[in-house]
N, C-alpha and C positions, 0 to 999 in steps of 0.2 A: 711488910707487904700487905696491901689491902685485899679484901675478899674479891673485889673486881679484878685486881691484878692476877690473883691466883687462877680465877676462871679464864681470864684471857690467856695466861700462860698454858693452861691445860688445853685450850682450844688450839693454840699454835702448835703444841706438841702432838696433838691428834692429827692436824693437817700435815705436819712435817714427817710423821711416822715415828717420832720419838716415843710415843705411847702407842702400843699395839692393842687393837681390839680383838680379844680372844673369844671365839664363839664356844660357849659351854653348853650347847644345846644339841640334842639328837634330832634326826629327821623324824617328822611326824607324818605317818602314813599307814597304809594297811599292814605293813610288816612291823610296826612298832609294838614291842612287848607290852602287854597289859597285865597289871597285877591280878592274881587269881585269889579270890576270897572263898572260904568254906561255904558250901551251898546253904547252910543254915543261917548264915549271916546276912546275905544280900543277893539280889539278882546279879548275875555276872555283868561286869562292865563290857560294853560292846567293843569289838575291834574297830579301829578307825576306818571310816569309809569316806572316800572322796568321789563325788559324782559330778560329771561335767554338765554345766548348763549350756554353754556354747563355746565355740572356739573358731571364730571367723567363718561360720557356716550359716545354714538356713535359720538356725535358732538365734543367731546374733552375728551378723556379717562383719561387724567392726570390733568385736571385743571377745575376750575369753574370760570365763569365770566358772567357779565350782560351788557346790554346796557340800556340807560335810556332816557326818555323824561321829561324835566322839564324846567321851566322858570328860568331866572337869579334870580328873587326875590321870590323864593320859600323857605318855611320853615325858619329856623334861617338863616338870610341872611344879606348881606352887601350892602348898597347903596353907590355907587361911585358918585362923583359930576356930571358926565355926565348923570346920571339918570334923572336929573331935568333940565328944560330949563334955570334956573338961573346959572347952572354950566356947560353949554354946551361948553363954549369957553376955558376951562382949558385944556391945552395939557397934563397935568398930572392927568386929571380927570377920566381916565379909569382904570379898574382893572389891566391892563397890563402896565400902565405907572405911577401909583401912587408911592409915596415915602414910601417904606415898613418900614422905620425907625419909621414912625408915628403909625404903627399898633400895636406896643407893648408899653403899657404905663400904668401908674397908673390909677386906676378907682375909681371914687366917686359913691357910691351906695346910692341914696336917697330913703328912705323907705316911700312909699305912699300906702302901702298895706291896712292899716286900713281905710284910706279915700276912697280908690277904692272899698273896700268891701261894704261901705255904699252908695257910689254914683258911678255908672258905668261910668258916664260922668265927673268924677273928673278931674280938671285941675290944674296942677302945675304951679304956677306963679313965677315971679322973686322974689317977697317978700317971697314966700315959700322957694326958694333956699337960699336966704339970711339968713332966720331963721335957715335953716339947717347948713349953714356955721358958724353961730354964736355958734352952739352947737358942730360941728365936725371939723371945720377948713376950711380955704380958699381952693377953687378949684384952682388948679395951671394950668399954661400954658402947653399945649400939653397933657393934661390928658383927659381920657374918663369920661363921666357922664352918668349913667344909672338910669332909673326910675323903682324901684321895685313896682310892683302892685300885684304880685302873679297870674297874668292872666294865666300863664302857667299851673296852677292847674285846669283850666276849661277843662273838658273832653268832647271831641267831637267837630266837626266843627261848628255845629249850636250855641253852647254855647260860643265857642271861638270867632266866627265872630260877634255874638250878634247883629243881624240886624232885624229891623222892618220896618214899612212903612215910618218912618222918617230917615232911613238909619242906619249905624252902630253905636253902642254905646260902647265906650271903653275909658279909661283914657288916658291922654297925656299932652303935654305942651301948654302953651299959647304963642302967639308971643313975649310978653315981656320976658318970661322965656328964650326962645331961644336967643333972642337978648342979654340978660344979660350974658348968658353962652358964647356966641361968643365974648363978650367984655372981657371975661376972657381968650380968645384964646385957648379954648378947641380943641381937635382933632376931637371929635365926640360925638354923643348922641345915646343912645340905650334904647329900651323898651322891655317889654315882650308881647306886643300886636302884631297884624298882621302887623302893620306898625309903623313908627316912630312918626306919628301924632295921635292925639285923633280921635275917630270915627267921631265926628261932626266937624272936623277941616275945612271941605270945606266951612263952613259959616264964618270962621274967616277972619281977615284982617291983613296980606295977607292970602289967603287960604292955607291950609296945610303948616303952618309956619316952621315946622321942615324940611320938604323937601325944601321949598322955600328959607329959610334963611341959613340953614346949607350948602347947595350946592352952594349958592351964594358966600360963603366965603371959598369954596374949602375944606369943612369939610365932615365927613363921618356919615352915619346913620347905626344903627343895629336894626333889628326887630326880633320878636319871640324868644327872649332870654329866657333861663330857669334857674332855680336854683339860682336866685339872692338872695333868702333867706339865702343862704350859704355864702354870701359875707359880710364882715364888711363894715361899712360906709366908712372907709378909710383904706389903708394899703395893698390892693391887687393889683396885676398887671393883666391887661386884654390883651389877645392875640386874635386878631380878623382879620384873614387873608383871603381875598377872593381868589378864583382861578384866575390864570393869564390868563383870557379870552381875546383874541384879541378884542380891542375896547369894552370891557365889561362895561356895566352900573351897574353891581352888580354881586353877586354870593352867592350861599349857602356857609356857612362857618361852621367850627368846632370852636366855641368860647370857649376858655379856660381861667380860672382865676387862678392865683397863689396866694394862701391864706396862710399866716403864721398861723400855729396851735398855739392856746393859745393867 
């Protein structure tokens, strides 16, 4: 079968409903949880603001539109390599210079929802990934890997951020997990939590390994994904495209998965 036949068949399956488009994106608005950084690190990222310009009124009788205030890393978002110091020297590490061919790829969905329900600080290790591969098949070069925790089902900012006097608590990967995935030459890693790392990742070596190691290797991160429960372990395609922001370090996205029905 030729490449054009494959694309034509995919188009027909999308039109017929044989391939479902799953929205893996949270709503972006004033109630969207925003990551909280220690005050000594950075100015706080502002809450999302949406301001009306006009809505069929004296300011614009025929049209409705808004203006917004938001950080690049708000809501369901994309981390480009330039987001982290380890990726700062990649000329293609910005949202306006990256290779868009890499953004549409097969996705491996590792289900850690049961473990995360029992332990809010659950960590996925390299051995855990290898055990998943033994059951579902090898992770291939150029593919996405996402960690399903069902964290998106937590209602409200306080429960989603889940912070106490010891800092945030949320599941995520260990350094050896990310190193193993990078040895497989993945394109990127995604989670359903506020960031790509575990809540307690600041105490790991290296700290924040998903950020530190992914961007070191010019790979991408996805955070605050939703509806991963609708994805199979293998067999879906993930589309995760950031806005083409000049010198952008990241961007809110509309993450979409193409999932064959049945």
